[in-house]
N, C-alpha and C positions, 0 to 999 in steps of 0.2 A: 287531255290531249294537248292542252296548252300549259298547264300548270308547271311553272319553273323553267319553261324553255325560252321564255322572252323577259326582257327588262319590261317593267309596268310604269307608266306613267299616269299618275291619278292626278287630275284637275278637278276640283270642285269650286263652281263660279259663286258659290255661297258664302265661301269663307271671309270675304272682305265686304260683304254687302250689309250697309247699315241704311243710309239715306242717300239715294241717288237723285239728284237734283239738276247736276250739270255733267258734261262729258268729262270733266276733271275727276267727279267723284266715281265716275266708272272706271277711268284709268287707275285710280287709287285701288278700286277694289279687285282690279285685274291683276294689279301688282302683288297684292297679297296672295291671290290664288296661284298665280304663277310661282311665287317664291316658295309657297307651301308645297308645290309639285317638285322643286328643286331640292329642297332641304331632306327630302326622302333619300337623295342619292348623293350625299356629301362624299362618299368613298371616291367619287370621280376625281378629287383633287389629289388622290395617291396614285392614279393611273399613270403608267409610263406612255401611254398611247396617244394622250392629250397633249397638244402643243402648249406652251406657256401662256399665250395670249387666250387661248380657250379656257385654260384654267383660272386666268384673271378675270374674265367675263363670268365664269360660274361662281367665283368667290364675291363678286358684287352681289349675286343673288343671295348667297348663303350668309352675307353680312347685312343683308338689307340697305345696300348702299344708296345714298340719297340721289346719286347721279344716274340712277335707272329711269329715264325719261320715257316719253310716249313710245317713241320708236324702239327702245330697249324692250318695253313691256310687249310691244307687238310682236317682236321677233324672238321673245324669251323661250317660248315653248319650242319653237324651231331649233335654237341653240341646244336646248336640253336633249332632244331627240337625237341631234347629230353626236353630241357628246357621249350618249349612252351607247351609241352603235360601235363608236370606236374601239372601245376595250376588247370585244369578243367577235364583232362583226355580225352581232344578232340585231334584228330589228326590234322595235318596242310596240307593245300594245297600248294604245292612247285610251283611257277610260276617262270621259268627261261626265261629271254628274252636275245636277242643278244647271244645266245649259241656259235655261230660261230665268234664272234668278235675277240677273241684273236688269234685264228689261221688264220684269214683272215688278221689280222695286221702283223703276222710272217710269211705269207707264202712265200712273195717275198723276205725276208731279211735274212732268216736262211737256212741251209741245211736241208736234209731230216731226219737225226737222231735227230738232235735238235727238229725239228718240231714235230717228234713222240712223244719225251719226253714232250713237252709242252702241245700237245693235250691230252696225257695219264694224265698229272698232273691236268689240269683244268676239265677234264671229271671226274676224280677220286673223286673231290669234290662233284658233284653231284651224281656220282655212288654209293658212299658210302651210301648216303642217299636212293637212289632207292632200294639197294639190301640189305642193312645192317639195315634199319631204318623203314621198313614197319610198325613197331608197332607204330611209330610217324607220320607217314605221309600217309595220305588218298590216295592222287593222285597227279600227277605231270604233268605239260605241259611245254613243251621246244619249244621255238620259235628261228628262225634264218633264215638269208637269203640263205646262203650256207649249203648244207647238208654235216654234218660231218659223215664220214663213222664210224658205230658203230657196225660193224658185227664181228664176232670171239667170241670165248669163253673167251678171255683174256681181251676183251674191258670192261672198267667201265661202259658204258651205252648200252650194247647190249640188254637190255630188254624192248627197246622202240619201240613204233609204229610209224612209219614215215606216215605224210600225206602231200603229196606235193599240194600246192595252186592250181595250174593249172591242177592237175590229179585228185584231189579227190574233189567232190562237198560237202561232208558232212559237212564241216565247212565254206564252201565259203560264206555264208550270212553274217558271223561275220567279213568279212575282209574289208567290206565297205558299202555302201547303196544300197541296192537292187532296181529294178525298181519299185516295188510295194511301198517300202518305200518312194521313190521320189515322185510318184503319191499322196500318203498320205500327203506329206510336202507342195507340191505346191497347194493341194486343200484346205489348211487351210485358214481361213478367211483373216489372216493377209498377206498371199501372193496373194491375189486375184489380185493385180495389175500387176503381172508378169505371170499370168496363160497362157496368150496368146502366151508366150515364152516358153512353155513346150518342144515342139518338137526340138527348137533350143538348148535348154539347155540339152536335152537328148544326141544331137548329139555331143555337145562340151564336155560333162562329159565323155562320151564314157566309158572308163574302161576295164574291162574284161569280158569274156565270158567263164564260167565254167560249163560245162554240160550244163543244160537248165537254168542256173542261171545267170543273167547278174549283175555285179557289178560295180557300178558307182564310180568315184573318190570322196571320202568324202570332199577333199579340195575344189575341183571345185564346188561340189553342195552347200556347205557352203558359199562359196565366191558368189555364184550366187544369193543365198536368202538373204544373208547379204546385198550386193550391190543394189539388185532389180533392174537391169537394163540389157539391151542387153548383150549377151555373147560376142559380138564383141567388146565391149566396156570395158570389165573386165580388159584388161591389160593396159588401159590408165589411 
């Protein structure tokens, strides 16, 4: 339905995470993440629809210019969304992975006030796009392991809907291989030599039960089908 119809902005907050002890560490980590989102779209420099000053700003990101200060990092994603819209008038899909990575890295190392500043800063990078650039972004998806509290009128990302993996079955089938998909895989002709191990494989791959949907471990299923031998021997 959406494949190939929209430009994609992919931002991974884990890209620059090492040691987060101060706000500046978080800013540096975000700078790396935003730059990685930019360099997927270097073709923008060839666009006749972008003005010279917009290209110059993009070039700073492509060249990892040292003048990219805190304000530049804060507004970087917003700039990218606007520049992606201009060439063909199509809004982007914003995909944010590891949204909690910076917060998780800082949680045990900084005090509450600094942690609040860190969360507010990197959340604002996304929040400015979600709230102020709706004319450039069609929709957004944020993923992470730890739920970052986004309630409150002043929170930069308080307009998102939260879906917990184990509490909501709406998207459960996309988190792994369903039992129906496993049955289809093992029924294929090139897997006929392990059909008799189906029940053993189902028991080993196990996974999660989300509502009425059983999700199997993708790694376990792929390992089983790749090695084509008894589950009890996979670890040997």
